[in-house]
Backbone as CSV, one residue per row, in Angstrom:
resi,resn,N_x,N_y,N_z,CA_x,CA_y,CA_z,C_x,C_y,C_z
1,MET,3.069,-9.795,-22.148,2.059,-9.931,-21.254,1.844,-11.423,-20.809
2,LYS,1.594,-11.677,-19.499,1.486,-13.006,-19.011,0.374,-13.039,-17.860
3,ILE,0.013,-14.134,-17.370,-0.926,-14.194,-16.356,-0.293,-14.300,-14.996
4,ASN,-0.671,-13.453,-13.969,-0.094,-13.525,-12.671,-0.486,-14.805,-11.970
5,LYS,0.467,-15.443,-11.161,0.182,-16.652,-10.457,-1.047,-16.575,-9.566
6,GLU,-1.389,-15.448,-9.110,-2.525,-15.292,-8.201,-3.841,-15.625,-8.839
7,GLY,-3.826,-15.629,-10.218,-4.996,-15.968,-10.961,-5.290,-17.361,-11.336
8,TYR,-4.153,-18.186,-11.280,-4.229,-19.545,-11.820,-5.494,-20.267,-11.365
9,ARG,-5.603,-20.337,-10.057,-6.765,-21.079,-9.433,-8.164,-20.563,-9.839
10,ILE,-8.343,-19.312,-9.719,-9.592,-18.641,-10.002,-9.917,-18.831,-11.534
11,ILE,-8.855,-18.668,-12.441,-9.200,-18.887,-13.823,-9.521,-20.228,-14.160
12,GLY,-8.819,-21.217,-13.546,-9.142,-22.615,-13.717,-10.544,-22.964,-13.281
13,VAL,-10.845,-22.615,-12.004,-12.177,-22.958,-11.446,-13.278,-22.290,-12.298
14,THR,-13.091,-21.020,-12.620,-14.082,-20.308,-13.573,-14.241,-21.042,-14.855
15,GLY,-13.242,-21.500,-15.471,-13.285,-22.235,-16.732,-14.083,-23.535,-16.524
16,ILE,-13.845,-24.298,-15.508,-14.505,-25.493,-15.251,-16.061,-25.232,-15.096
17,CYS,-16.343,-24.173,-14.271,-17.756,-23.896,-14.017,-18.475,-23.421,-15.358
18,CYS,-17.767,-22.681,-16.196,-18.381,-22.327,-17.473,-18.662,-23.468,-18.310
19,LEU,-17.706,-24.443,-18.343,-17.840,-25.640,-19.186,-19.028,-26.492,-18.633
20,ALA,-19.214,-26.609,-17.270,-20.185,-27.433,-16.717,-21.500,-26.850,-17.092
21,ILE,-21.705,-25.499,-16.940,-22.937,-24.834,-17.309,-23.287,-25.088,-18.729
22,TRP,-22.305,-24.985,-19.641,-22.550,-25.135,-21.014,-22.977,-26.614,-21.373
23,PHE,-22.250,-27.657,-20.830,-22.628,-29.068,-21.042,-24.045,-29.289,-20.450
24,PHE,-24.332,-28.761,-19.373,-25.639,-29.012,-18.797,-26.751,-28.460,-19.741
25,ALA,-26.534,-27.212,-20.319,-27.454,-26.584,-21.241,-27.483,-27.369,-22.526
26,TYR,-26.375,-27.930,-22.964,-26.282,-28.616,-24.209,-27.123,-29.973,-24.185
27,PHE,-26.975,-30.637,-23.062,-27.665,-31.925,-22.999,-29.121,-31.779,-22.510
28,PHE,-29.468,-30.803,-21.813,-30.821,-30.797,-21.303,-31.773,-29.672,-21.840
29,ILE,-31.146,-28.710,-22.679,-31.974,-27.733,-23.287,-31.807,-27.741,-24.795
30,ASP,-31.719,-28.971,-25.395,-31.373,-29.126,-26.730,-32.320,-28.572,-27.756
31,SER,-33.517,-28.310,-27.241,-34.507,-27.726,-28.109,-34.212,-26.169,-28.406
32,TRP,-33.318,-25.565,-27.546,-32.945,-24.189,-27.862,-31.656,-24.056,-28.523
33,ALA,-31.417,-24.658,-29.625,-30.126,-24.754,-30.347,-29.399,-23.413,-30.479
34,SER,-30.130,-22.410,-30.874,-29.440,-21.162,-31.170,-29.034,-20.494,-29.837
35,PHE,-29.881,-20.706,-28.680,-29.594,-20.176,-27.443,-28.289,-20.850,-26.913
36,ILE,-28.173,-22.189,-27.171,-26.960,-22.840,-26.628,-25.699,-22.276,-27.128
37,TRP,-25.578,-21.952,-28.387,-24.400,-21.353,-28.955,-24.191,-19.956,-28.460
38,PHE,-25.227,-19.224,-28.374,-25.187,-17.872,-27.826,-24.666,-17.946,-26.391
39,MET,-25.155,-18.870,-25.524,-24.703,-19.131,-24.241,-23.145,-19.381,-24.137
40,ALA,-22.723,-20.215,-25.132,-21.316,-20.542,-25.224,-20.422,-19.354,-25.409
41,ALA,-20.891,-18.464,-26.316,-20.159,-17.255,-26.572,-20.078,-16.322,-25.377
42,LEU,-21.189,-16.244,-24.668,-21.192,-15.454,-23.475,-20.366,-16.011,-22.402
43,LEU,-20.357,-17.261,-22.134,-19.481,-17.949,-21.165,-18.075,-17.772,-21.546
44,LEU,-17.653,-17.774,-22.855,-16.213,-17.631,-23.203,-15.784,-16.202,-23.013
45,VAL,-16.616,-15.270,-23.348,-16.266,-13.934,-23.092,-16.136,-13.634,-21.594
46,PHE,-16.989,-14.122,-20.760,-16.874,-13.992,-19.336,-15.586,-14.530,-18.776
47,TRP,-15.183,-15.736,-19.318,-14.021,-16.377,-18.859,-12.807,-15.618,-19.273
48,PHE,-12.771,-15.088,-20.483,-11.692,-14.212,-20.869,-11.566,-12.946,-20.057
49,PHE,-12.757,-12.418,-19.642,-12.789,-11.265,-18.787,-12.187,-11.508,-17.487
50,VAL,-12.546,-12.592,-16.808,-11.932,-13.006,-15.629,-10.342,-13.184,-15.693
51,ALA,-9.891,-13.785,-16.756,-8.520,-14.052,-16.945,-7.815,-12.709,-17.153
52,ALA,-8.468,-11.678,-17.822,-7.879,-10.442,-17.946,-7.511,-9.732,-16.612
53,PHE,-8.379,-9.960,-15.632,-8.093,-9.364,-14.223,-6.705,-9.614,-13.880
54,PHE,-6.134,-10.798,-14.241,-4.737,-11.258,-13.691,-3.648,-11.080,-14.695
55,ARG,-3.839,-10.197,-15.668,-2.727,-9.973,-16.619,-1.561,-9.315,-15.948
56,GLU,-0.378,-9.697,-16.236,0.845,-9.088,-15.693,1.712,-8.521,-16.936
57,PRO,1.683,-7.256,-17.134,2.377,-6.603,-18.240,3.884,-6.629,-17.949
58,ARG,4.601,-6.643,-18.960,6.045,-6.408,-18.960,6.355,-4.904,-19.064
59,ARG,7.020,-4.437,-18.062,7.262,-2.990,-18.000,8.760,-2.672,-17.720
60,VAL,9.253,-1.636,-18.234,10.612,-1.204,-18.005,10.722,-0.703,-16.518
61,GLN,11.714,-1.229,-15.829,11.888,-0.838,-14.487,12.792,0.464,-14.459
62,ILE,12.146,1.554,-14.040,12.846,2.854,-14.010,13.433,3.136,-12.626
63,HIS,14.581,3.669,-12.539,15.128,4.009,-11.233,15.541,5.514,-11.208
64,ASP,14.975,6.333,-10.332,15.338,7.784,-10.143,15.061,8.004,-8.709
65,ASP,16.085,8.268,-7.847,15.882,8.476,-6.416,15.051,9.664,-6.071
66,GLU,15.059,10.644,-7.004,14.220,11.828,-6.676,12.785,11.723,-6.992
67,LEU,12.510,10.855,-7.898,11.002,10.634,-8.312,10.281,9.628,-7.572
68,ILE,9.008,9.793,-7.424,8.089,8.785,-6.815,7.081,8.469,-7.848
69,PHE,7.049,7.151,-8.213,6.144,6.696,-9.362,4.886,6.143,-8.804
70,SER,3.945,6.069,-9.748,2.605,5.487,-9.326,2.716,3.989,-8.974
71,PRO,2.119,3.596,-7.943,2.245,2.173,-7.543,1.314,1.307,-8.202
72,CYS,0.388,1.839,-9.015,-0.588,1.036,-9.802,-1.227,1.815,-10.917
73,ASP,-1.899,1.010,-11.761,-2.659,1.687,-12.820,-3.944,2.149,-12.258
74,GLY,-4.473,3.225,-12.813,-5.841,3.786,-12.344,-5.974,5.287,-12.556
75,ARG,-6.764,5.799,-11.655,-7.055,7.237,-11.780,-6.853,7.903,-10.300
76,VAL,-6.318,8.992,-10.283,-6.169,9.756,-8.962,-7.513,10.130,-8.455
77,VAL,-7.762,9.902,-7.186,-8.950,10.280,-6.622,-8.826,11.179,-5.375
78,VAL,-7.666,11.188,-4.784,-7.405,12.083,-3.612,-5.995,12.540,-3.732
79,THR,-5.826,13.934,-3.409,-4.463,14.548,-3.133,-4.733,15.443,-1.934
80,GLU,-4.225,15.092,-0.808,-4.451,15.980,0.358,-3.318,15.677,1.377
81,VAL,-3.208,16.643,2.241,-2.318,16.507,3.399,-3.088,15.811,4.587
82,VAL,-2.507,14.758,5.097,-3.190,14.087,6.263,-2.164,13.865,7.337
83,HIS,-2.659,13.504,8.557,-1.730,13.128,9.612,-1.700,11.577,9.678
84,GLU,-0.555,11.010,9.240,-0.367,9.566,9.320,-0.187,9.088,10.731
85,LYS,-1.034,8.272,11.237,-1.026,7.881,12.684,-0.581,6.412,12.931
86,GLU,-0.498,5.527,11.832,-0.210,4.131,12.150,1.219,3.928,12.569
87,HIS,2.160,4.544,11.809,3.522,4.253,12.005,4.498,5.402,12.031
88,ILE,4.326,6.376,10.919,5.194,7.378,10.942,4.941,8.565,11.878
89,ASP,3.636,8.679,12.058,3.095,9.751,13.007,3.594,11.214,12.661
90,CYS,3.157,11.677,11.466,3.444,13.135,11.083,2.575,13.420,9.917
91,GLU,2.479,14.592,9.558,1.764,15.119,8.332,2.479,14.662,7.103
92,MET,1.586,14.073,6.217,2.167,13.588,4.921,1.263,14.053,3.780
93,MET,1.765,14.052,2.609,0.850,14.148,1.444,0.383,12.834,1.013
94,GLN,-0.938,12.674,0.938,-1.606,11.369,0.481,-2.156,11.517,-0.966
95,ILE,-1.691,10.614,-1.681,-2.220,10.413,-3.086,-2.916,9.097,-3.139
96,SER,-4.240,9.043,-3.577,-4.993,7.846,-3.630,-5.347,7.596,-5.029
97,ILE,-5.178,6.299,-5.530,-5.449,5.863,-6.927,-6.363,4.766,-6.898
98,PHE,-7.526,4.934,-7.500,-8.602,3.955,-7.635,-8.350,3.142,-8.899
99,MET,-8.382,1.760,-8.681,-8.222,0.750,-9.795,-9.572,0.267,-10.072
100,SER,-9.973,0.309,-11.285,-11.326,-0.185,-11.705,-11.062,-1.627,-12.192
101,VAL,-12.149,-2.399,-12.301,-12.020,-3.823,-12.701,-11.370,-4.021,-14.072
102,THR,-11.157,-2.962,-14.864,-10.557,-3.138,-16.198,-9.074,-2.771,-16.127
103,ASN,-8.480,-2.251,-14.953,-7.102,-1.901,-14.910,-6.245,-3.200,-14.522
104,VAL,-4.996,-3.158,-14.901,-4.063,-4.059,-14.476,-4.005,-4.025,-12.917
105,HIS,-4.011,-5.118,-12.188,-4.061,-5.115,-10.675,-2.703,-5.492,-10.010
106,MET,-1.708,-5.469,-10.792,-0.320,-5.531,-10.117,-0.090,-4.231,-9.373
107,ASN,0.709,-4.298,-8.332,1.178,-3.085,-7.590,2.755,-3.166,-7.623
108,TRP,3.256,-1.871,-7.719,4.743,-1.769,-7.688,5.120,-0.710,-6.577
109,LEU,6.433,-0.914,-6.134,6.985,-0.028,-5.159,7.319,1.326,-5.792
110,PRO,6.823,2.469,-5.361,7.076,3.716,-5.989,8.384,4.304,-5.698
111,VAL,9.112,3.770,-4.710,10.488,4.213,-4.327,11.295,3.004,-3.993
112,GLY,12.517,3.205,-3.992,13.463,2.082,-3.544,13.923,2.374,-2.152
113,GLY,14.243,1.263,-1.501,14.703,1.370,-0.064,14.546,0.027,0.720
114,VAL,14.589,0.153,2.034,14.433,-1.013,2.907,13.057,-0.931,3.469
115,VAL,12.445,-2.115,3.480,11.098,-2.251,4.027,11.230,-2.228,5.619
116,GLU,10.653,-1.100,6.138,10.804,-0.872,7.545,9.667,-1.482,8.339
117,TYR,8.467,-1.487,7.727,7.256,-1.852,8.427,6.270,-2.491,7.373
118,PHE,5.614,-3.522,7.879,4.487,-4.133,7.108,3.375,-4.647,8.083
119,LYS,2.171,-4.411,7.797,1.054,-4.989,8.561,-0.157,-5.217,7.704
120,HIS,-0.796,-6.325,7.900,-2.159,-6.623,7.262,-3.163,-6.352,8.317
121,HIS,-4.166,-5.560,7.853,-5.365,-5.208,8.634,-6.697,-5.841,8.133
122,HIS,-7.290,-6.578,8.981,-8.598,-7.110,8.634,-9.623,-5.955,8.762
123,GLY,-10.642,-5.925,7.911,-11.583,-4.887,7.973,-12.704,-5.084,7.119
124,ARG,-13.424,-3.954,6.689,-14.667,-4.030,6.015,-14.323,-3.968,4.509
125,PHE,-15.389,-3.950,3.646,-15.248,-4.004,2.251,-16.165,-2.903,1.613
126,LEU,-15.901,-1.586,2.072,-16.600,-0.490,1.501,-16.136,-0.330,0.157
127,VAL,-16.893,0.387,-0.693,-16.436,0.780,-2.014,-15.110,1.541,-1.921
128,ALA,-14.102,1.194,-2.786,-12.748,1.714,-2.659,-12.721,3.237,-2.712
129,TRP,-13.581,3.977,-3.293,-13.466,5.491,-3.314,-14.167,6.017,-1.996
130,HIS,-14.692,5.221,-1.158,-15.267,5.781,0.063,-14.205,6.434,0.972
131,PRO,-14.412,7.630,1.571,-13.307,8.276,2.387,-12.856,7.432,3.527
132,LYS,-13.686,6.540,4.095,-13.279,5.777,5.191,-12.567,4.363,4.838
133,SER,-12.470,4.101,3.537,-11.905,2.893,3.122,-10.410,2.769,3.523
134,SER,-9.697,3.927,3.581,-8.271,3.974,3.983,-8.007,3.432,5.353
135,THR,-9.053,3.644,6.245,-8.864,3.252,7.684,-9.707,2.108,8.147
136,GLU,-10.795,1.752,7.292,-11.752,0.715,7.859,-11.679,-0.491,6.992
137,ASN,-11.289,-0.456,5.768,-11.326,-1.588,4.796,-10.158,-2.561,5.126
138,GLU,-10.354,-3.778,4.638,-9.273,-4.723,4.597,-8.109,-4.132,3.830
139,ARG,-6.842,-4.156,4.420,-5.741,-3.455,3.804,-4.392,-3.993,4.333
140,THR,-3.406,-3.479,3.556,-2.022,-3.708,4.100,-1.278,-2.361,4.084
141,THR,-0.353,-2.301,5.040,0.419,-0.995,5.142,1.880,-1.419,5.051
142,THR,2.610,-0.761,4.114,4.017,-1.060,3.880,4.774,0.329,3.965
143,VAL,5.733,0.369,4.746,6.607,1.616,4.838,8.016,1.300,4.334
144,VAL,8.470,2.082,3.476,9.907,1.954,2.929,10.680,3.099,3.404
145,ARG,11.873,2.810,3.919,12.780,3.813,4.365,13.846,4.090,3.271
146,LEU,13.940,5.278,2.807,14.854,5.690,1.785,16.280,5.819,2.231
147,LYS,17.206,6.042,1.329,18.599,6.186,1.688,18.854,7.322,2.565
148,ASP,18.127,8.360,2.456,18.329,9.618,3.308,17.375,9.615,4.586
149,ASP,16.845,8.430,4.855,16.012,8.097,5.998,14.614,8.698,6.042
150,ARG,14.212,9.343,4.813,12.931,9.658,4.773,12.017,8.431,4.422
151,ARG,10.745,8.463,4.776,9.965,7.257,4.607,8.741,7.548,3.666
152,VAL,8.258,6.442,2.974,7.162,6.502,2.180,6.174,5.363,2.551
153,LEU,4.913,5.619,2.673,3.999,4.581,3.076,3.037,4.284,1.883
154,ILE,2.871,2.997,1.671,1.961,2.437,0.576,0.946,1.658,1.281
155,ARG,-0.348,1.936,0.920,-1.447,1.183,1.573,-2.356,0.566,0.412
156,GLN,-2.295,-0.844,0.449,-3.148,-1.532,-0.464,-4.530,-1.726,0.244
157,ILE,-5.503,-1.393,-0.513,-6.874,-1.419,0.087,-7.897,-2.182,-0.777
158,ALA,-8.401,-3.141,-0.122,-9.529,-3.982,-0.773,-10.813,-3.113,-0.909
159,GLY,-11.515,-3.430,-2.045,-12.782,-2.654,-2.169,-13.955,-3.515,-2.036
160,PHE,-15.131,-3.052,-2.602,-16.303,-3.873,-2.527,-16.236,-5.214,-3.216
161,VAL,-15.544,-5.178,-4.424,-15.393,-6.406,-5.215,-14.117,-7.137,-4.755
162,ALA,-13.065,-6.400,-4.545,-11.742,-7.043,-4.238,-11.763,-7.577,-2.838
163,ARG,-11.460,-8.846,-2.615,-11.599,-9.559,-1.322,-10.277,-10.120,-0.880
164,ARG,-9.249,-9.913,-1.719,-7.929,-10.508,-1.317,-6.776,-9.572,-1.796
165,ILE,-5.915,-9.273,-0.865,-4.702,-8.581,-1.109,-3.522,-9.457,-0.994
166,VAL,-2.492,-9.442,-1.768,-1.334,-10.214,-1.774,-0.097,-9.209,-1.734
167,SER,0.675,-9.396,-0.808,1.971,-8.555,-0.719,3.168,-9.495,-0.719
168,TYR,4.185,-9.084,-1.502,5.434,-9.949,-1.605,6.612,-9.372,-0.853
169,VAL,6.392,-8.379,-0.056,7.554,-7.792,0.623,7.734,-8.314,2.082
170,LYS,9.007,-8.215,2.559,9.289,-8.696,3.966,10.025,-7.588,4.633
171,VAL,9.778,-7.424,6.009,10.397,-6.374,6.725,11.940,-6.596,6.794
172,GLY,12.725,-5.639,6.579,14.100,-5.666,6.518,14.793,-5.990,5.193
173,GLU,13.906,-6.207,4.219,14.320,-6.510,2.877,14.532,-5.272,2.003
174,PRO,15.807,-5.143,1.355,15.933,-4.054,0.459,15.273,-4.293,-0.825
175,MET,14.509,-3.250,-1.351,13.623,-3.343,-2.509,14.090,-2.330,-3.473
176,ALA,14.202,-2.715,-4.744,14.453,-1.721,-5.851,13.112,-0.963,-6.195
177,GLN,13.355,0.243,-6.538,12.288,1.084,-7.077,11.537,0.409,-8.249
178,ASN,10.239,0.385,-8.231,9.356,-0.140,-9.254,9.439,-1.695,-9.416
179,SER,9.986,-2.323,-8.325,9.896,-3.752,-8.222,8.409,-4.124,-7.795
180,VAL,8.058,-5.356,-7.994,6.698,-5.692,-7.634,6.392,-5.731,-6.125
181,LEU,5.350,-5.013,-5.848,5.043,-4.952,-4.347,3.892,-6.071,-4.046
182,GLY,2.980,-6.283,-4.932,2.018,-7.306,-4.717,0.863,-7.211,-5.735
183,PHE,-0.306,-7.707,-5.367,-1.462,-7.867,-6.230,-2.788,-7.728,-5.465
184,ILE,-3.688,-6.975,-5.998,-5.008,-6.832,-5.383,-6.026,-7.412,-6.377
185,LYS,-6.812,-8.307,-5.882,-7.712,-9.151,-6.802,-9.024,-8.294,-7.045
186,PHE,-9.203,-7.929,-8.322,-10.463,-7.166,-8.696,-10.342,-5.684,-8.226
187,GLY,-11.403,-4.888,-8.370,-11.336,-3.505,-8.157,-10.813,-3.129,-6.746
188,SER,-10.151,-2.025,-6.672,-9.440,-1.724,-5.401,-8.868,-0.248,-5.425
189,ARG,-8.049,-0.017,-4.359,-7.486,1.338,-4.371,-6.062,1.218,-3.658
190,VAL,-5.120,2.112,-4.022,-3.892,2.244,-3.398,-3.645,3.602,-2.860
191,ASP,-3.258,3.794,-1.666,-2.872,5.065,-1.079,-1.357,5.105,-1.049
192,ILE,-0.781,6.195,-1.316,0.695,6.418,-1.093,0.829,7.673,-0.336
193,LEU,1.527,7.615,0.773,1.800,8.892,1.587,3.246,9.141,1.519
194,ILE,3.542,10.387,1.104,4.947,10.802,0.821,5.247,12.161,1.631
195,PRO,6.560,12.449,1.877,6.823,13.680,2.498,5.980,14.916,2.022
196,LYS,5.513,15.595,2.986,4.587,16.722,2.706,5.152,17.865,1.762
197,ASP,6.431,17.948,1.784,7.069,18.978,0.972,7.416,18.546,-0.410
198,SER,6.988,17.401,-0.843,7.243,16.897,-2.125,6.576,17.655,-3.280
199,GLU,7.164,17.704,-4.384,6.487,18.389,-5.511,5.459,17.510,-6.109
200,LEU,4.258,17.868,-6.239,3.199,16.989,-6.746,3.062,17.191,-8.324
201,PHE,3.017,16.066,-9.021,2.829,16.189,-10.483,1.454,15.821,-10.938
202,VAL,0.612,15.300,-10.087,-0.730,14.824,-10.476,-1.826,15.580,-9.793
203,GLU,-3.011,15.560,-10.406,-4.281,16.152,-9.899,-5.349,15.084,-9.840
204,ILE,-6.407,15.356,-9.132,-7.550,14.544,-9.044,-8.112,14.319,-10.396
205,GLY,-8.324,13.120,-10.881,-8.950,12.723,-12.196,-7.883,12.350,-13.199
206,ASP,-6.680,12.515,-12.803,-5.619,12.146,-13.726,-5.355,10.616,-13.834
207,PRO,-5.235,10.104,-15.076,-4.943,8.688,-15.177,-3.398,8.439,-14.957
208,VAL,-3.052,7.246,-14.323,-1.630,6.960,-14.129,-1.486,5.484,-14.532
209,ILE,-0.151,5.223,-14.832,0.292,3.867,-15.128,1.347,3.451,-14.109
210,GLY,1.066,2.277,-13.519,1.950,1.785,-12.430,3.290,1.516,-12.897
211,SER,4.361,2.060,-12.067,5.812,1.917,-12.321,6.255,2.779,-13.490
212,GLN,5.355,3.508,-14.202,5.723,4.331,-15.329,5.540,5.735,-15.175
213,THR,4.486,6.115,-14.425,4.039,7.621,-14.304,4.611,8.142,-13.084
214,PRO,5.485,9.292,-13.147,5.987,9.921,-11.951,4.805,10.704,-11.400
215,ILE,4.554,10.574,-10.113,3.422,11.305,-9.492,3.953,12.443,-8.571
216,ALA,5.296,12.374,-8.208,5.805,13.431,-7.368,7.352,13.474,-7.438
217,ARG,7.935,14.535,-6.975,9.375,14.706,-6.800,9.708,14.959,-5.351
218,LEU,10.681,14.191,-4.868,11.100,14.361,-3.451,11.939,15.707,-3.396
219,LYS,11.727,16.541,-2.395,12.468,17.747,-2.162,13.995,17.336,-1.930
220,ARG,14.871,17.978,-2.563,16.327,17.782,-2.348,16.795,18.203,-0.973
221,ASN,17.498,17.333,-0.333,17.987,17.684,0.994,19.308,18.533,0.845
222,ASN,19.412,19.614,1.503,20.595,20.479,1.421,21.763,19.799,2.263
């Protein structure tokens, strides 16, 4: 387990602010001795909590061309057929996974292939489980073309708390399955849109682990 580079600045600034608050209290509220040390404990716990947002676990990279893996840690909140209008323009199976503030916030590519499309959308910051968050919130869209020319869309969505999405992919770049896609700071949601005829392995409410839990199987091409 290590800390993701996206957290270095926030963790550092948070630590400095916590120290400043404690030093101010120590020198100007010295009559409340017991409260000072209680505050120190609270500030330390808060700082560790912020640092935990940016933890980056070491995970085995699994490769299976037939399986689609979860792109993030969290809990499944949507499984439905939708019409994808942004790029692929066809009916697809959408699986949405909500990431709480306690989940790991790394995102992984659920399939391997070539990045065909990427776009960052500015938008609102509705709560991540809101039905309109997929189309109205700050988000990125990544489309990966598989070896057999089928395509999978991954949408990183900012939530009410999450205000920054980081993506590491580039259009035209070949990417291995379960390699790192990016990072969403604090609570958020990831949508994955897969071919409609895929075999679904998860239901609403199921917990999933990013890059480790198979969520669907692609139908074999004859």
